[in-house]
C-alpha positions, 0 to 999 in steps of 0.5 A: 601778829596776824592782821585782820586782812591776813591769814595763815595756811593750815592745809594744802591739797592741790589747788585747794588750800585752807587758812586760819585767822580769816574771819574778816575775809569775804566770800569770793575775795581775791587773795595772795597766798605764800611767799610767791604771792599766788593768786587765789579766791575765797570759796568758803568761810567757816568761822576762823577757817576759810577755803581758797582755790588757787589759780596758779600751780601750788608746788612749793607752797608751805604751811604757815605761809601768809595769805593776804586779802585784796578786798575785791573779787576776781575782776577784769579791767575792761577797756581798749586793748582787749581786741587782738589780744590773747589772755589766759583763763584769769585775764592775763595777757600772754604776749605781755607775760612772754616778753616779761617772763619768757616761754612759761608763766611763772608763779607769783607774777600777779594779776597782769592786765591791759597795757596801762602805758599805751597812748590812745587817741581819744574823742570825747563827745560829751561836754561839761554841763551835760546830764549823763546816765549810766551806760551812755556813750561819752566818747570813742576810741578807734581800737582797731581799724574794724571796731570803734571802742565806745566809752560808756559811763559805768553802771550805777553812775548818773549825774552832771559832767563837771570836768572834761579832759582836753588831752587828745592822747591818753593812757588807760588810767587818765581821767577823761570826765568827772561826773557829779551825782545828786549827792554831790559825790564826784565820780572820776571816769577813766578809759577802762572799767573794773568788773567782777567776772562772776557778776552779770553786767546789767541791761535795761531789758531783754529783747525778743530774738528776731534775727539769725546769726548768718554763718555761711554754713548751709546746714546751719543757716537753712536747717538748724538756724542760730539766732543772734542772742541764742544758745548753741551746743555742739556735742561730739566725740573725739575727732568729730570736728567740734573745734573746726565747726567753731572755727568756721563759725568764728571766721564766717559768722556775721557777728561784730565781735568774736570771743574764743575761749579755749577751755581745757583743750589740748595744747596742740589744738590751742596752738593751731588756733593761736597760729591760725587766727592772726593770719586769717582775713575777715571776709567782710572787710579784707582785714585781719580777723584778729582786729575783732577777736579776743582769744582766751587760752587755758589749755589742759595742762594749766591750773584747773581753777583758772580753767573754771574761771576762764568761761566767766572771763570770756563772758564778761568781755562779751558783755562789755562789747554787747553794752556798746551795742555790738553783736558778740559770738562767744565760742567755748571749747569745751564746756566738758573740760570746764565741768571736769575742772569743777569736778576736780575742785569739788573732789578736793573740797570733799563735797558729796559727788552727784552723777558720774562724780560731778558736783550737784551744782553742775546744772545750776552753773551751766544755766548761769553761764548760758543765761548770760546770752541773749539779745538786750537793750543796753543801759545806753539804749543800744541793741546788742546781743551775745550768742553762746556756742559751747562745744561739749566733749562727751566721753566716748560720744555718749550723749546721755552723760551729765554735761551733755544732758544738762547742757541740752536743757539750757540751749535752743540749738543742739548740733549733734556731731556724728562719728560715722559722718566724720569718719566718712569725711562728711563735714560738718558732721552734724547729724540731721536726724538728731539735731534741732533748732528751737529758733525756726518759728521765731526767725520765720518772718525774717527768713521769708522777708530776706531769703524767700517765702518758701524757704521754711516750708522747703526746709521742712520738706527736705528734712522729711525726705531725709527722715524717710531715706533713713527709714529706707536705708534700714530696709536696704541694709537687710534686703538690698535696694532692688526690692524697693519700688522706684519712687522710694529708690528715687527718695534715696537718690535725691537724699544723696544729692541733698547730703553730698551737694548741700549738707556737706561743705568744704571749708578749704574751697573758695566758693564753698567755705562761705555760701550766701543765704541767697545761693543756699536757697537757690540750691535747695530750690534746684534740688526740690525741682529735680525731685519733683520733675523726676518724681513726676516721671516715676508716677508716669511709669518711667523706670528709675534707670532712665530717671536717674541721670547720673550726669544731671544728678552730679551736676546738681551736686557740683553746684557748690563748686561750679557756680560762683557765689557772685554768678547765680544766673548759672543756676537757671541754665542747670534748671533748664537742663533738668526741665528739658531732660525730663520733659523729653523723657515724658514726651518719649514715653507718653508718645 
């Protein structure tokens, strides 16, 4: 006889199955299906029949096998042990799986989680008798040498502390404090919180964006700034450098915590991430960057249902650390593969397809994901933020396809990667004509205060120069450069200096991989100074052949390599050489 919390499999289609006798199950409830107890989730209920998606391979699953309900949605255990760890799409630690089950993820291993046997040294700062509210910090653990894990009262719990653990070393499941609420109900607070991945964690209020995410990448920090709490899309075809761009942001951005989601990417790319990140040194602290990083690996050969869940796993972890008052940068690589998982599941559900076969709810799912970014005042009155940087992989580099077009509606920074630039080895291959940032106006005050009063106006002038150069290149390709007047030929030369010397950046050069904002500003001022001095000579009738001094132009281009980041005084010498050469040129021709 089938129990109220059990059903029977009556239909199997890949990762989608149906069960009968399931009227008492809840939508989004977790289930265990079949003899192997495969993890799944209820996604539809019609009378006695429920539709489920399974997060594991369904090969070998048979009709009439039992479906057992677990009574709760897909949830994560959030606590110390997340940082430095590598998880699959539904939050299972891969290293633990490797040690227990070998090289492959076996079916039916269950929803493994954090290490509940590990002892953590706990410092509880709250005392018995204190009134404490949801989101408040009651203690801390040194999770890694870079990050202090702040233990917070779970949302919805308020009251008086009636018990405090005196044990210095505790396991995740040990009770640290007990809180009695105004209904005299006792809440036992442990070291971890359980939270449904598809549900937003609550905040007190959303804050205005006022601060940029400093990346050390010149084209981003100056031309297309990213805000802390902002949303970014990096679309590009195959080989344009989406993954490398995200790696650079993960390595060098001034976020406190990095959450990197490999969502449906090729196994070899994810392997590079898993091998490279543990060996990377955090430039700010000199310690391994994994001490402030969480990796989620869901490669293209893993079950599609788990891929669909992976971005929710990542954003839930990001919200948990945001609630502690940290600035979190989340990299999703790539949302196109996630959307393909949505499309595949939708097809198996026999839903009516929309544009290019994607489900009609694709825009709403994308908006739900990107809306979980933002700068926030947490329940515990701390300021934290989540910056979402999503790579998009349009087939054939076509930016008019549905995922790119819909993503564009919900992000404020659009970094269009260009195949021609990538094939010309110009990295990062961000097309400065097709990209934009909606945060320039919001961050103007911060830039003027911390970088320089002229930096925003200088940025506008340089972008205008690049647009003029693009128009001139159309003429040059038709009739050649010699027909252009000298001033327009100068624009082409200065644009070359700007593109090669400023916008192009070498990720493997010690001085160029990360550039402080102060040096970026000074470099841009030198290029502008060269343009103005050379332009004055052109106006005085001096021929472009004399004005275009290869030695000076090349010296300006090589500033990024030849001027150390900690010795910007050398820029004054270059500025002096520019001044002397063009003043001598003016004197010679005017005399």
